[in-house]
C-alpha positions as CSV (number, residue, x, y, z in Angstrom):
1,M,-16.8,-20.8,14.4
2,F,-13.4,-21.4,14.1
3,R,-11.7,-20.4,10.6
4,F,-8.1,-21.8,9.9
5,I,-5.7,-20.6,7.1
6,E,-2.8,-22.3,5.1
7,S,-0.7,-19.8,2.9
8,I,1.1,-22.2,0.4
9,K,4.1,-21.2,-1.8
10,V,3.6,-21.3,-5.4
11,E,6.0,-20.6,-7.7
12,E,6.6,-21.2,-11.5
13,Q,3.1,-22.8,-11.5
14,K,4.2,-25.5,-8.7
15,A,3.0,-25.7,-5.0
16,F,5.5,-26.1,-2.3
17,L,5.4,-28.3,0.9
18,L,2.0,-29.3,0.1
19,E,2.2,-32.6,2.0
20,Y,3.3,-30.6,4.8
21,H,0.2,-28.4,4.6
22,Q,-2.3,-31.1,4.3
23,K,-1.2,-32.9,7.4
24,R,-1.4,-29.8,9.5
25,V,-4.9,-29.3,8.0
26,N,-6.0,-33.1,8.8
27,D,-4.1,-33.4,12.3
28,T,-6.6,-29.9,12.8
29,F,-9.6,-31.8,11.7
30,K,-8.6,-35.1,13.9
31,H,-7.9,-32.7,17.1
32,F,-11.3,-31.5,16.7
33,K,-12.8,-34.7,16.2
34,K,-14.2,-33.6,12.5
35,E,-14.0,-35.3,9.2
36,N,-13.6,-34.4,5.5
37,P,-10.5,-31.8,5.8
38,P,-10.2,-29.7,2.6
39,H,-7.9,-31.2,-0.1
40,L,-5.3,-29.0,-0.8
41,L,-4.0,-30.4,-4.1
42,K,-7.7,-30.5,-5.6
43,I,-7.8,-26.8,-4.5
44,F,-4.5,-25.8,-6.0
45,R,-5.8,-27.8,-9.2
46,E,-9.1,-25.5,-9.1
47,L,-6.9,-22.6,-9.4
48,Q,-5.8,-23.3,-13.3
49,H,-2.8,-21.1,-12.5
50,V,-1.2,-20.3,-15.9
51,E,1.3,-17.3,-14.5
52,N,4.9,-17.4,-13.3
53,G,6.5,-15.7,-10.7
54,L,5.8,-16.2,-6.9
55,F,2.5,-16.1,-5.7
56,K,0.9,-17.0,-2.1
57,L,-2.1,-19.7,-2.1
58,R,-4.4,-18.9,1.0
59,V,-6.9,-21.1,1.7
60,V,-9.5,-20.3,4.5
61,Y,-11.3,-23.0,6.1
62,D,-13.8,-24.3,8.6
63,L,-14.4,-27.3,10.5
64,E,-17.2,-28.1,8.5
65,G,-15.4,-28.4,5.4
66,N,-16.3,-25.3,3.7
67,Y,-13.2,-23.2,2.4
68,E,-12.4,-20.1,0.3
69,F,-9.0,-19.6,-1.2
70,E,-7.3,-16.7,-3.5
71,N,-3.8,-16.6,-5.1
72,Q,-1.9,-13.3,-4.6
73,L,1.4,-12.2,-5.7
74,Y,4.0,-12.2,-3.2
75,S,7.3,-10.2,-2.5
76,V,10.2,-11.2,0.5
77,P,9.4,-8.8,3.0
78,L,12.1,-6.6,4.3
79,I,11.8,-5.6,7.8
80,S,13.3,-2.9,9.4
81,D,13.6,-3.4,13.1
82,F,12.6,-6.6,15.8
83,Q,11.7,-6.3,19.2
84,L,11.5,-8.5,22.0
85,V,7.9,-9.0,23.7
86,N,6.4,-10.8,26.5
87,G,3.9,-13.3,25.6
88,D,3.6,-15.9,28.3
89,N,0.0,-16.2,27.7
90,L,-0.3,-16.8,24.2
91,K,-1.2,-19.8,22.6
92,Y,-1.0,-20.7,19.0
93,C,-1.0,-24.3,18.5
94,F,-3.3,-24.2,15.7
95,K,-3.1,-21.8,12.6
96,Y,-6.3,-19.8,13.4
97,E,-7.1,-17.2,10.9
98,N,-8.1,-14.6,13.7
99,R,-4.7,-13.3,14.9
100,Q,-5.9,-10.5,16.8
101,F,-3.9,-11.3,19.8
102,F,-0.4,-10.9,17.6
103,T,-2.0,-7.6,16.3
104,E,-2.2,-6.1,19.8
105,L,1.3,-7.4,20.6
106,K,2.7,-5.6,17.7
107,S,0.5,-2.5,18.4
108,E,2.4,-2.0,21.9
109,A,6.0,-2.3,20.3
110,K,8.2,0.3,18.9
111,A,10.0,-2.0,16.3
112,E,8.1,-3.2,12.8
113,E,8.1,-6.7,13.8
114,I,8.1,-8.7,17.2
115,M,9.9,-11.6,18.5
116,I,7.6,-13.5,21.5
117,V,9.1,-14.6,24.4
118,Q,7.9,-17.2,26.7
119,N,9.3,-17.6,30.0
120,G,12.3,-16.4,28.8
121,H,12.5,-18.2,25.8
122,I,12.4,-17.2,22.0
123,T,9.6,-18.3,20.3
124,D,8.3,-17.0,17.1
125,T,7.8,-13.7,15.2
126,S,4.0,-12.6,14.6
127,F,4.0,-14.6,11.2
128,S,6.8,-16.8,11.1
129,N,9.3,-19.4,12.9
130,L,13.1,-18.1,13.5
131,I,16.4,-19.3,12.7
132,F,19.7,-18.1,14.3
133,L,23.3,-18.5,12.9
134,R,26.1,-19.2,15.3
135,N,29.4,-19.8,13.7
136,K,28.3,-21.3,10.5
137,T,25.4,-23.5,11.7
138,W,21.4,-22.5,12.0
139,F,19.5,-23.2,14.6
140,T,15.6,-22.7,15.5
141,P,14.3,-22.6,18.9
142,S,13.3,-25.7,20.5
143,T,10.3,-23.5,22.1
144,Y,7.8,-22.4,19.2
145,L,4.4,-21.2,19.3
146,L,3.4,-23.2,16.0
147,N,5.8,-25.7,14.4
148,G,5.4,-24.4,11.0
149,V,5.6,-26.3,7.7
150,Q,9.0,-24.6,6.7
151,R,10.7,-25.6,10.5
152,Q,9.7,-29.1,9.7
153,F,11.1,-29.2,6.2
154,L,14.5,-27.6,7.3
155,L,14.8,-30.0,10.2
156,K,13.9,-33.3,8.5
157,N,16.8,-32.4,5.9
158,N,19.4,-31.2,8.5
159,Q,19.3,-27.7,7.2
160,I,18.9,-26.5,10.4
161,R,19.3,-27.9,14.2
162,E,17.0,-27.2,17.0
163,T,18.3,-25.6,20.7
164,E,17.4,-24.2,23.4
165,I,17.2,-19.9,22.3
166,T,16.8,-17.5,25.3
167,V,16.9,-14.1,26.1
168,G,20.2,-14.7,28.4
169,N,21.9,-16.6,25.5
170,L,20.4,-14.6,22.4
171,K,23.7,-12.5,21.9
172,T,25.9,-15.9,21.4
173,F,24.1,-15.6,17.8
174,S,25.1,-13.5,15.0
175,H,22.5,-13.4,12.7
176,F,18.9,-14.4,12.1
177,R,16.3,-14.9,9.8
178,I,12.5,-15.4,9.5
179,I,11.4,-18.9,7.9
180,N,7.6,-19.9,7.1
181,A,6.1,-21.3,4.1
182,M,7.1,-18.6,1.6
183,N,10.1,-17.7,3.0
184,D,13.0,-20.9,2.7
185,M,16.7,-21.1,3.3
186,N,17.4,-19.4,-0.3
187,S,14.7,-16.5,-0.1
188,G,14.2,-13.7,2.6
189,I,17.1,-11.5,4.5
190,V,19.4,-12.5,6.9
191,Y,19.3,-9.9,9.7
192,P,22.4,-9.0,12.0
193,I,21.0,-10.1,15.4
194,E,21.9,-6.1,16.3
195,K,18.2,-5.6,14.3
196,I,16.8,-6.6,17.8
197,I,16.3,-3.5,19.2
198,N,16.1,-4.2,22.8
199,L,18.5,-6.9,22.8
200,H,20.7,-5.3,25.4
201,G,18.0,-4.6,28.0
């Protein structure tokens, strides 16, 4: 049976972007014609969370309404380098728990993290969406594997713009950063575009 996952940012006892996470869970159930999705606010309240600091609330669920969760201390990752890899046949429109295909792609790469290319277009890393800096504006690829909650939030609030980003125009951007539920515009590392080891061919 398929299992899905939501990773929710919890900081200073507050859950972030919960409505975006809940919509994704609801949409998943709707797509598979199932009812009674897990209620994430209820799960968060079950935590009886009393610790300050930055945590990742990891919720794993199936389409029968079963779920399990754990709260993990979280620190923002520092990634040494990135590599463009071909993923033309990869589909990840739902946030499945099984991520074996990403593991296989990463195992063949020479860099710590991968940027997945489909038909010449930049999509995502193995665990995040991407944004790229040109002059003073941040852009996110109009092509993506998964329309992440942070990506949706930043677009809705006009903090980033969507555009076509390809292998061919990647060098017109100066920097990039990863974004996901745990990494927003105020956290994470800003990487120079040269951190992509095969940027030049």
